[in-house]
N, CA, C and O of each residue as an XYZ file, in Angstrom:
588
protein
N      90.291    112.987    127.610
C      90.127    111.548    127.491
C      90.607    110.825    128.742
O      89.907    109.957    129.264
N      91.800    111.177    129.228
C      92.363    110.463    130.364
C      91.527    110.670    131.625
O      91.329    109.730    132.394
N      91.040    111.878    131.844
C      90.274    112.173    133.055
C      89.001    111.342    133.152
O      88.550    111.033    134.255
N      88.419    110.977    132.022
C      87.165    110.219    132.034
C      87.360    108.716    131.835
O      86.377    107.981    131.739
N      88.585    108.253    131.772
C      88.854    106.833    131.515
C      88.535    105.966    132.729
O      88.822    106.339    133.867
N      87.935    104.800    132.469
C      87.762    103.779    133.510
C      89.127    103.131    133.720
O      89.824    102.847    132.746
N      89.523    102.893    134.967
C      90.889    102.419    135.218
C      90.965    101.148    136.060
O      92.034    100.814    136.571
N      89.864    100.445    136.210
C      89.908     99.228    137.023
C      90.529     98.078    136.233
O      90.456     98.034    135.005
N      91.139     97.156    136.964
C      91.748     95.988    136.323
C      90.726     95.212    135.497
O      91.024     94.785    134.382
N      89.528     95.030    136.039
C      88.502     94.249    135.342
C      88.110     94.888    134.014
O      88.020     94.199    132.998
N      87.880     96.172    134.014
C      87.427     96.858    132.798
C      88.555     96.974    131.776
O      88.363     96.633    130.608
N      89.711     97.442    132.190
C      90.830     97.612    131.257
C      91.355     96.259    130.790
O      91.629     96.069    129.605
N      91.494     95.326    131.720
C      92.059     94.020    131.398
C      91.203     93.152    130.504
O      91.682     92.147    129.978
N      89.935     93.522    130.321
C      89.063     92.744    129.432
C      88.995     93.324    128.016
O      88.267     92.798    127.174
N      89.740     94.394    127.743
C      89.754     94.977    126.397
C      90.428     93.992    125.436
O      91.444     93.394    125.789
N      89.880     93.812    124.227
C      90.452     92.845    123.280
C      91.939     93.054    122.972
O      92.677     92.076    122.848
N      92.389     94.292    122.850
C      93.808     94.520    122.558
C      94.680     94.095    123.736
O      95.711     93.450    123.542
N      94.276     94.450    124.950
C      95.048     94.050    126.132
C      95.136     92.528    126.207
O      96.212     91.978    126.439
N      94.017     91.855    126.012
C      94.005     90.392    126.061
C      94.879     89.787    124.971
O      95.539     88.773    125.197
N      94.887     90.406    123.784
C      95.715     89.880    122.689
C      97.207     89.985    123.004
O      98.024     89.274    122.418
N      97.555     90.873    123.932
C      98.948     91.050    124.335
C      99.272     90.296    125.627
O     100.381     90.405    126.151
N      98.306     89.536    126.138
C      98.530     88.772    127.361
C      98.496     89.617    128.623
O      99.069     89.237    129.644
N      97.829     90.758    128.555
C      97.737     91.668    129.705
C      96.280     91.691    130.150
O      95.416     92.190    129.429
N      96.005     91.151    131.338
C      94.621     91.033    131.798
C      94.325     91.912    133.020
O      93.453     91.592    133.827
N      95.047     92.998    133.144
C      94.838     93.957    134.220
C      95.081     95.362    133.673
O      95.467     95.496    132.512
N      94.870     96.402    134.458
C      94.935     97.776    133.945
C      96.331     98.184    133.490
O      96.463     98.854    132.465
N      97.354     97.810    134.205
C      98.739     98.086    133.802
C      98.982     99.552    133.445
O      99.694     99.860    132.489
N      98.384    100.444    134.220
C      98.609    101.868    133.996
C      97.754    102.504    132.922
O      97.836    103.712    132.698
N      96.928    101.704    132.252
C      96.075    102.210    131.172
C      94.659    102.449    131.689
O      94.313    102.073    132.809
N      93.862    103.075    130.853
C      92.448    103.250    131.115
C      91.666    102.724    129.927
O      92.245    102.233    128.957
N      90.354    102.828    130.008
C      89.504    102.386    128.901
C      88.344    103.355    128.763
O      87.760    103.791    129.754
N      88.017    103.688    127.514
C      86.908    104.589    127.257
C      86.659    104.721    125.772
O      87.356    104.113    124.959
N      85.674    105.508    125.423
C      85.358    105.740    124.017
C      86.137    106.940    123.506
O      86.282    107.951    124.193
N      86.633    106.804    122.284
C      87.349    107.896    121.630
C      86.998    107.878    120.153
O      86.661    106.831    119.601
N      87.077    109.026    119.522
C      86.790    109.140    118.094
C      87.960    109.796    117.386
O      88.545    110.761    117.878
N      88.291    109.254    116.222
C      89.369    109.826    115.435
C      89.430    109.202    114.062
O      88.817    108.162    113.820
N      90.156    109.821    113.171
C      90.286    109.347    111.791
C      90.822    107.929    111.741
O      90.345    107.113    110.953
N      91.810    107.625    112.577
C      92.439    106.301    112.553
C      91.614    105.246    113.285
O      91.427    104.143    112.773
N      91.120    105.576    114.477
C      90.472    104.582    115.336
C      88.985    104.414    115.088
O      88.402    103.412    115.502
N      88.353    105.382    114.413
C      86.922    105.313    114.139
C      86.116    106.147    115.125
O      86.663    106.775    116.031
N      84.805    106.138    114.926
C      83.895    106.955    115.727
C      83.468    106.201    116.983
O      83.034    105.051    116.915
N      83.599    106.868    118.131
C      83.228    106.302    119.435
C      83.731    104.874    119.611
O      82.989    103.978    120.016
N      84.998    104.689    119.300
C      85.620    103.366    119.403
C      85.919    103.030    120.864
O      86.313    103.895    121.646
N      85.726    101.774    121.212
C      86.077    101.253    122.534
C      87.597    101.126    122.571
O      88.161    100.246    121.920
N      88.255    101.988    123.320
C      89.721    102.053    123.264
C      90.390    101.881    124.618
O      89.845    102.243    125.661
N      91.588    101.316    124.565
C      92.512    101.458    125.680
C      93.026    102.881    125.596
O      93.291    103.375    124.500
N      93.169    103.538    126.710
C      93.672    104.909    126.744
C      94.956    104.911    127.561
O      94.952    104.620    128.757
N      96.046    105.242    126.895
C      97.366    105.180    127.499
C      97.841    106.600    127.818
O      97.964    107.421    126.909
N      98.109    106.904    129.096
C      98.588    108.247    129.432
C     100.041    108.429    128.986
O     100.905    107.606    129.291
N     100.288    109.499    128.276
C     101.638    109.821    127.810
C     102.087    111.026    128.638
O     101.507    112.108    128.548
N     103.129    110.819    129.443
C     103.505    111.806    130.453
C     104.797    112.552    130.126
O     105.665    112.059    129.405
N     104.888    113.742    130.676
C     106.140    114.487    130.659
C     107.095    113.719    131.572
O     106.791    113.515    132.748
N     108.213    113.304    131.060
C     109.150    112.468    131.815
C     109.677    113.188    133.052
O     109.951    112.547    134.067
N     109.820    114.479    132.985
C     110.377    115.242    134.113
C     109.345    115.556    135.197
O     109.680    115.557    136.382
N     108.092    115.824    134.809
C     107.086    116.268    135.780
C     106.009    115.236    136.072
O     105.276    115.384    137.050
N     105.892    114.208    135.263
C     104.875    113.159    135.379
C     103.473    113.644    134.982
O     102.507    112.895    135.127
N     103.344    114.868    134.489
C     102.041    115.378    134.060
C     101.615    114.696    132.760
O     102.437    114.467    131.873
N     100.327    114.374    132.655
C      99.814    113.781    131.419
C      99.800    114.856    130.341
O      99.176    115.904    130.509
N     100.489    114.593    129.232
C     100.597    115.547    128.126
C      99.774    115.118    126.920
O      99.373    115.949    126.105
N      99.523    113.807    126.810
C      98.797    113.277    125.663
C      98.180    111.941    126.057
O      98.463    111.395    127.124
N      97.341    111.434    125.182
C      96.747    110.110    125.363
C      96.860    109.373    124.046
O      96.575    109.928    122.985
N      97.280    108.112    124.119
C      97.251    107.262    122.932
C      96.043    106.347    123.076
O      95.900    105.651    124.081
N      95.172    106.352    122.067
C      93.994    105.484    122.051
C      94.287    104.290    121.150
O      94.809    104.443    120.046
N      93.941    103.090    121.640
C      94.149    101.861    120.878
C      92.816    101.143    120.789
O      92.248    100.751    121.809
N      92.309    100.966    119.561
C      91.015    100.306    119.404
C      91.173     98.782    119.493
O      92.300     98.292    119.560
N      90.063     98.020    119.496
C      90.163     96.564    119.643
C      91.026     95.875    118.583
O      91.602     94.820    118.847
N      91.120     96.459    117.396
C      91.936     95.872    116.322
C      93.418     96.240    116.452
O      94.243     95.760    115.674
N      93.759     97.080    117.421
C      95.152     97.481    117.613
C      95.550     98.735    116.860
O      96.727     99.095    116.838
N      94.586     99.409    116.241
C      94.869    100.665    115.539
C      95.067    101.751    116.596
O      94.283    101.866    117.538
N      96.122    102.543    116.426
C      96.503    103.543    117.421
C      96.364    104.956    116.872
O      96.647    105.220    115.704
N      95.923    105.853    117.741
C      95.853    107.270    117.400
C      96.177    108.067    118.651
O      95.687    107.764    119.739
N      97.002    109.083    118.488
C      97.424    109.903    119.622
C      96.708    111.238    119.621
O      96.419    111.812    118.571
N      96.429    111.718    120.825
C      95.799    113.011    121.029
C      96.697    113.800    121.974
O      96.799    113.474    123.157
N      97.347    114.838    121.452
C      98.281    115.628    122.242
C      99.714    115.372    121.809
O      99.967    114.520    120.957
N     100.660    116.113    122.397
C     102.069    115.997    121.992
C     102.721    114.712    122.508
O     102.787    114.480    123.715
N     103.194    113.896    121.593
C     103.842    112.629    121.925
C     105.357    112.805    122.020
O     105.991    112.281    122.936
N     105.920    113.527    121.093
C     107.383    113.651    120.977
C     108.019    114.118    122.290
O     107.659    115.164    122.830
N     108.960    113.332    122.789
C     109.668    113.678    124.008
C     108.957    113.278    125.287
O     109.494    113.471    126.378
N     107.760    112.726    125.173
C     106.996    112.266    126.323
C     106.896    110.749    126.256
O     107.271    110.148    125.249
N     106.389    110.116    127.331
C     106.374    108.654    127.344
C     105.344    108.107    128.323
O     104.926    108.793    129.255
N     104.943    106.861    128.096
C     104.208    106.093    129.100
C     105.268    105.547    130.053
O     106.216    104.890    129.624
N     105.106    105.820    131.332
C     106.108    105.434    132.325
C     105.580    104.247    133.121
O     104.465    104.284    133.642
N     106.385    103.201    133.210
C     105.943    101.947    133.807
C     107.019    101.372    134.723
O     108.192    101.333    134.353
N     106.630    100.928    135.907
C     107.559    100.209    136.764
C     108.192    101.045    137.858
O     107.673    102.091    138.249
N     109.328    100.561    138.344
C     110.028    101.127    139.488
C     111.069    102.154    139.046
O     112.154    101.791    138.592
N     110.735    103.425    139.180
C     111.678    104.475    138.789
C     112.569    104.910    139.952
O     113.357    105.845    139.810
N     112.453    104.245    141.092
C     113.303    104.571    142.240
C     114.570    103.724    142.277
O     115.587    104.156    142.820
N     114.517    102.531    141.709
C     115.671    101.634    141.723
C     116.624    101.924    140.579
O     116.429    101.425    139.471
N     117.636    102.710    140.827
C     118.562    103.127    139.760
C     119.406    101.977    139.219
O     119.930    102.069    138.109
N     119.547    100.888    139.989
C     120.344     99.747    139.538
C     119.488     98.660    138.890
O     120.024     97.719    138.305
N     118.182     98.779    138.986
C     117.279     97.829    138.324
C     117.392     98.025    136.813
O     117.870     99.069    136.370
N     116.966     97.056    136.020
C     116.999     97.242    134.564
C     116.076     98.394    134.123
O     114.941     98.493    134.587
N     116.565     99.249    133.239
C     115.800    100.374    132.696
C     115.768    100.242    131.178
O     116.776     99.909    130.554
N     114.597    100.506    130.587
C     114.412    100.316    129.151
C     113.636    101.474    128.531
O     112.815    102.113    129.188
N     113.913    101.728    127.257
C     113.065    102.571    126.422
C     112.551    101.638    125.333
O     113.334    101.015    124.615
N     111.230    101.546    125.218
C     110.589    100.640    124.264
C     109.575    101.418    123.432
O     109.368    102.611    123.651
N     108.947    100.739    122.482
C     108.034    101.458    121.595
C     106.669    101.739    122.203
O     106.226    102.887    122.187
N     105.992    100.738    122.735
C     104.609    100.941    123.139
C     104.256    100.420    124.520
O     105.082     99.839    125.223
N     102.992    100.647    124.887
C     102.448    100.261    126.188
C     102.636     98.779    126.473
O     103.146     98.414    127.533
N     102.233     97.923    125.547
C     102.334     96.479    125.783
C     103.789     96.044    125.946
O     104.084     95.168    126.758
N     104.695     96.646    125.186
C     106.123     96.341    125.336
C     106.603     96.700    126.745
O     107.297     95.914    127.391
N     106.230     97.883    127.210
C     106.659     98.343    128.534
C     106.122     97.434    129.631
O     106.865     97.025    130.523
N     104.845     97.123    129.567
C     104.229     96.273    130.585
C     104.853     94.884    130.569
O     105.146     94.323    131.625
N     105.056     94.330    129.387
C     105.632     92.987    129.279
C     107.046     92.921    129.832
O     107.384     91.991    130.565
N     107.867     93.893    129.490
C     109.261     93.833    129.949
C     109.369     94.065    131.452
O     110.197     93.441    132.116
N     108.544     94.952    131.994
C     108.613     95.226    133.430
C     107.994     94.099    134.248
O     108.610     93.611    135.196
N     106.783     93.683    133.891
C     106.057     92.762    134.759
C     106.173     91.289    134.378
O     106.119     90.428    135.255
N     106.329     90.981    133.102
C     106.484     89.581    132.717
C     107.946     89.158    132.794
O     108.254     88.103    133.349
N     108.839     89.956    132.251
C     110.258     89.579    132.206
C     110.997     89.863    133.518
O     111.892     89.109    133.899
N     110.624     90.956    134.213
C     111.386     91.358    135.401
C     110.556     91.386    136.683
O     111.014     91.913    137.697
N     109.359     90.836    136.654
C     108.507     90.714    137.857
C     108.332     92.032    138.614
O     108.255     92.040    139.843
N     108.269     93.137    137.882
C     108.039     94.445    138.487
C     109.289     95.176    138.934
O     109.211     96.337    139.337
N     110.436     94.528    138.874
C     111.678     95.154    139.325
C     112.460     95.727    138.143
O     113.594     95.328    137.881
N     111.842     96.655    137.448
C     112.454     97.309    136.290
C     111.660     98.580    136.012
O     110.613     98.813    136.615
N     112.162     99.389    135.106
C     111.454    100.585    134.661
C     111.474    100.601    133.140
O     112.473    100.238    132.518
N     110.363    101.025    132.548
C     110.305    101.130    131.089
C     109.579    102.407    130.702
O     108.649    102.850    131.375
N     110.026    102.980    129.609
C     109.457    104.205    129.075
C     109.057    103.924    127.640
O     109.915    103.695    126.787
N     107.751    103.941    127.364
C     107.266    103.684    126.013
C     107.158    105.006    125.285
O     106.418    105.896    125.705
N     107.895    105.136    124.192
C     107.952    106.414    123.483
C     106.816    106.594    122.486
O     106.713    107.653    121.867
N     105.967    105.594    122.316
C     104.755    105.699    121.506
C     105.030    106.085    120.059
O     104.161    106.654    119.399
N     106.164    105.801    119.579
C     106.510    106.164    118.215
C     107.976    105.920    117.966
O     108.555    104.977    118.505
N     108.568    106.744    117.173
C     109.938    106.490    116.754
C     110.892    107.609    117.143
O     111.715    108.023    116.326
N     110.800    108.102    118.360
C     111.743    109.112    118.852
C     112.447    108.575    120.100
O     112.504    109.226    121.143
N     112.975    107.368    119.950
C     113.674    106.682    121.033
C     114.808    107.535    121.600
O     115.017    107.575    122.813
N     115.535    108.213    120.720
C     116.696    108.992    121.148
C     116.328    110.108    122.117
O     117.019    110.311    123.115
N     115.255    110.829    121.837
C     114.840    111.937    122.706
C     114.385    111.406    124.061
O     114.752    111.953    125.101
N     113.586    110.340    124.048
C     113.113    109.758    125.301
C     114.294    109.220    126.107
O     114.382    109.464    127.310
N     115.193    108.498    125.461
C     116.358    107.943    126.162
C     117.212    109.053    126.776
O     117.657    108.931    127.917
N     117.439    110.119    126.036
C     118.250    111.230    126.547
C     117.582    111.882    127.757
O     118.245    112.179    128.750
N     116.266    112.105    127.674
C     115.544    112.735    128.777
C     115.537    111.841    130.013
O     115.734    112.322    131.129
N     115.309    110.539    129.818
C     115.332    109.595    130.941
C     116.709    109.592    131.595
O     116.818    109.652    132.820
N     117.757    109.524    130.785
C     119.126    109.504    131.317
C     119.434    110.770    132.114
O     120.039    110.699    133.184
N     119.022    111.921    131.599
C     119.287    113.190    132.281
C     118.482    113.332    133.568
O     119.007    113.780    134.587
N     117.211    112.950    133.521
C     116.329    113.179    134.671
C     116.478    112.123    135.769
O     116.522    112.460    136.953
N     116.555    110.854    135.382
C     116.587    109.778    136.371
C     117.991    109.244    136.660
O     118.236    108.713    137.743
N     118.907    109.378    135.714
C     120.285    108.893    135.849
C     120.381    107.431    136.297
O     121.037    107.128    137.294
N     119.721    106.519    135.554
C     119.860    105.101    135.911
C     121.282    104.627    135.622
O     121.991    105.234    134.819
N     121.694    103.548    136.275
C     123.056    103.060    136.046
C     123.223    102.521    134.630
O     124.327    102.543    134.086
N     122.132    102.034    134.026
C     122.181    101.527    132.648
C     120.808    101.698    132.015
O     119.790    101.462    132.666
N     120.772    102.103    130.759
C     119.522    102.297    130.032
C     119.630    101.591    128.687
O     120.529    101.881    127.898
N     118.714    100.668    128.432
C     118.723     99.884    127.196
C     117.581    100.354    126.301
O     116.439    100.450    126.750
N     117.881    100.646    125.042
C     116.866    101.036    124.066
C     116.537     99.810    123.227
O     117.410     99.241    122.572
N     115.257     99.406    123.255
C     114.797     98.239    122.505
C     113.806     98.678    121.435
O     112.627     98.881    121.723
N     114.275     98.824    120.215
C     113.397     99.193    119.108
C     112.811     97.934    118.493
O     113.484     96.907    118.407
N     111.538     98.015    118.058
C     110.918     96.882    117.375
C     111.666     96.592    116.089
O     112.140     97.511    115.420
N     111.773     95.324    115.743
C     112.518     94.915    114.547
C     111.818     95.321    113.263
O     112.476     95.608    112.263
N     110.498     95.350    113.279
C     109.772     95.638    112.036
C     109.354     97.066    111.930
O     108.735     97.457    110.941
């Protein structure tokens, strides 16, 4: 899925889900058709690369259809969507739930001077531990959704 995804700002940024989140550019995502039980057949989806935190290799893809329904393909646990500046150890670092959360906190709240790791589910502890061990930021904040 990821290899065939369109990745231009115009194409990704015009997806209904991206627009509903106030994101009008690619923001590390792609766009393409995907089929699954949750998202439907040949659904127009945002495709979010879920990477091995240590190697940066794509391990899975999360597909998000226009209605915001999400389905993952590949191993999610312990992997993450990585967003922002991972070189600045003193910049704000976050572990958040999803792609839109990561993009919003890095680019809207911190103007690109932050790093965020979207765990794509509810294994914040594993992602936070791996980020802390591999990158050793001066501070790491875990922001779980309230609902």
